[in-house]
N, C-alpha and C positions, 0 to 999 in steps of 0.2 A: 841673034834673033830670039833665042829662048829667054835671054835675060830681059829683052824688050817686052815680050808677051807676059812674063811674070810681073814686071812693073806695071804694065797696063791692067792686069787683073787685080793687083793689089791697090791700085789707085782709087776705085770706087769705095773699097772697104775703108781706106784711110779717110776719104772724104766723109763717109758716114760717121766714123768715130769722131772726127773733128766737129761735125755738126752736133752730135750728141753731147760732147763735152761743152760746146759753146751754149747749148740749151740748158744744161745743168748749172752753169756758172751764174751767180746772181749779177744783176745789172748794177754797176758801181759808177759813181761819178768822181771825177778828179777835181778837187778844189785847190785853188791856189792859196796857200797859207799866207803868202805875202800880200794878197789883195786886201784892201781895207774897204769894208762896206758899213754903212751906218746901221747901228743896232736899232731894233724895233722899239718904238716908244712904250714905256711901261704904263699900264692902266692905273689911273689915279681915281680913287674912290673918295668922293666928297661926302663927308658926314657932318652933322651938326655937333657942336661941342657937347661933351658929357653924354654921348649916346653909344659908347663902346659896349655897354651891357646888352645892346640889342643883338649882338652876335652870340650871346650865351643862352643858357636854358632859362634865364630869367624872363626872356621875351615871351615864352609860351605861358608862363604864369601870369605875366602882365596882361596879355591879350585875353586869356580866359577870365581873369578877375574883372577886367573892364567890361567884357561882354556880359558876365553874370550880373554886374551892377546895373548896366543899362537894361538888360532883359527883365530884371526884378522890378526896376522902376516902371517900365512900360506895362508889365503884367499887373502890378498892384495899382498903378494909376487908373487904368481902365476899369479894373474891378472895383476900386474904391469910388470912382466917379459913378459907375452904375449903381452902387449901393447908396450913394448920396441921392441920386434921382429917385430911387425906390422909396427912400425914407423921408421924402420932403414933407409929407403930410402926417408924419409920426407925431404922436401926442406926448412927446418928451422934450420940450424946448430947452430945458436946462442943459448945460454942457456936462455936468456931472452924471446925468441920467442918459445922455446920448450914447446909444450903442445899437448894434445891429439886432440884438435879441430883443423882442418885445418885453417890456417890463411891467406892463399893466394888464396883461392877459389877452390883449387883442391879437387876432390872427387873421392874416390876409394871404391867401394862396397866391394871389397875383404878385404881391411884394416878394414873397418867398421865391417864386419862380423867376422873377426879374433878377434878384440877387444871385441865384444859382446860375442863371444863364450868363450874367456878367462875369462871374469868376470862371466858369467852364470855358466859354469862348475866348476870353482873354488869355487863359493859360494855353489853350490849344494853338492860337495864332502865334504867341510869342515863343513857345517851345519849338514850333516849326521853323521860326526864324533863327533861333540861337542854338539849336541842338548840335549843329555842325561846328560851332565855335567853342562853346563852354560846356555843352551837354544840356543846356536849358533846364537846370535843376530848380532854381528859384525857391528852394525849401531846405532849411538846415536838416530836417529829418531825412530827406532823400539823400543829401550829401553825406550824412553820417552812415547811411546804409551802403553807399558806394565806397566809402573808405573801408568799411568792415569787410566787404567782399574783395578788396584790393583793386577795385576799378580806378580809384583815385589814390594818390599819395597823401600822406599826412599834411605835407606842406600845401598841396593844392586844396585839400579839404578845408583847412583853416582859412585860407585866402578866400575861398568861395563863400564860406559862412559869413565872414566879415563883409564881403560884398553884398550878400543877401540882406543882412541886417541894416547896413547903410542904405541900400536901395529902398528898403521898406520905409525908413525914416524920411528919405527924400521924397518918395511918392506921397506919403501922408502929408508932408509939408506943402507940396504943390497943390494937392486936392483941397487942403484947408484954406490956403490963400487964394486959390483961383476961383472957387465957386462961392457965391454970396448966400450960402445957407449954412445952417449949423453943421459942424463936423460930426457925422453920425455913423462911424464905421467901426467903433470899438467892439470887441467881443466880450460878452458877459453871459452868465448862466441865467436861464429863465427862472421865474419865481418858484416853480415847483421842482426844479432840478437840484439835487444835492451835489456836493463836491465829488463823492465817489461815483455817482452816475455820470457826472461831467467828465471825469478822467476816463472812464470806460467808453463813453460815447466817442470822445475825441480819439482814443486809442484805436477803436474799431474802424472808424471812418478813415483815419490816417493810414491804417494798415491796408485798407482796400486801395487807396491811392498809390501807396508805395509799392504794393504788390503788382498793380497794373503797370507801373513804370518799369519794374524789374522784368516782367514777363514780356512786355511789348517793346521796350527799348534796349535793355541790356542784353537779353537773349536774342541773338541775331537770327532772323528768319526771313522768308520772302516778303513779308508784309511789314518789315521794320520801318520802311519809309512812311508808313501810315500810322506809326505809333502816336504822334501828336493828337490824332483824332480820338483814339481810344483813351489817352490820358485826359484830354479835355472832357470827354463824356464821363469818365470815372469821377472827376472832381464835381461835375454837374450833379451826378446822382448822389454823391456824398453830401453836397450842399443842400439838396432837397430835404435830407434827413436832419442835418445838423444845425441849420440856421436857427430854427425855432428853439432848440434846447440849449445850445452852447454858442451860437453865433456862427458855427461852421468855420472854424479857423483852419484846421488841418495843416497849419504852417506856423511855426513859432515866429517867423519874421512877420507874418501877416498880423499877428496880435501885438508884436513888440513895437512896430513903428507908430501906430496910433497912440499908444500909451506914452511914448516918448514925446510926441508932438503936443498932446493935450496935457501932459504932466499928471494924469490920473492913473494910478496903479490900483486896480481892483484886487481885493483879497484873494480871488480865485484865479489870478493871472498865472500862477505857477502850474495849474493843470494843463495849460496850453504848451508847456514845455515837457512836463513829465508824461502826459498822455501821448505825445508824439515821439519824443526821443526814446522813451522807454520801450516802445513796441518795435523798434527797428531790428533788434536781434531776433524777435519772434518772426517778423516778416522774412528776414534772410533765411532763417531755418526752414520756414515754409517753402520758400522758393527753391532752396537746395533740395528739400525732400521731393518737391514736384519734379525738378530736373532729374533727380536720381531715379524716380519711378518711371519717368519718360524714357530714360536711357535703358533701364531694365526691360521695359516693354518692347522697345525697338530691338534689343538683343534677342529676346525670346521670339519675336516675329521672324527675325533673320534666321535663327536656328531652326524654326519650324519650316521655313521655306527651303533651307538647305536640306533638311531631312526629307521633305516631300520631293524635292528635285532628285535626290539620290535614289529614292524608291522608284521614281519614274524611270530613271536610267537603268536600274537593275531589272525592272520588269520589261524593259525594252519596248 
């Protein structure tokens, strides 16, 4: 009887142990090695011939370059078309004298405003379209600045500059062939503007545009998605000042394309490269100093808040 009671008392304990062991053991399945089952079909990827490079990093460069070309064409097409409309009644019918800058001393605020609006709104709309694809630069001076601050690689920078220059030529060709008026979008100096003055005017106006792009688009903040509006307004304000004196280029590609299409290279064409590309290091230095001062000011404010908070805790 004693042995039966002992076994009866140990039975629940043994059942509990068995249940615990069975709970801890992982669930396994027994497969039959001899069973033959059909293997799942392999996924077949169909590709066009000679497109293996689409799986490499070349694809990103190709997409960015193509987007920059199309964006530059659209930006300059609408800007040049607006300039054509504004200069229809200009008193310089000859192709050699046809340029955005008035050459005979006439001044029309309405024409100036129309040209400035054409460039400003065209840039704003097309930057908003393409800034998620290629950055929406459309300007070799801006591209050079982005390369100098290491936002773009050297390879990407060279490709974008080539796309911008090619897009400018293509946009100029379309405007010249499409509209039945004299092609009147070249940039030249006004009669009273010297070469030195032209260089500094272009440098200052381009610096304003590039600085606006750096602070609104490159430096990320809560209003970054609204950067195209500020960039377009910056170009509009700069064009209001520069159109009369230098033609308001602010972009080497903008001056390069019309000269290639017309075959007329003015003696002051070099200022539209030197005045823009030469000021990029100065703009970058200015942006870096502004960012450093902003960081120092934030640090000092945080330190003052910490000290003030510590004094409040001590005073109880």
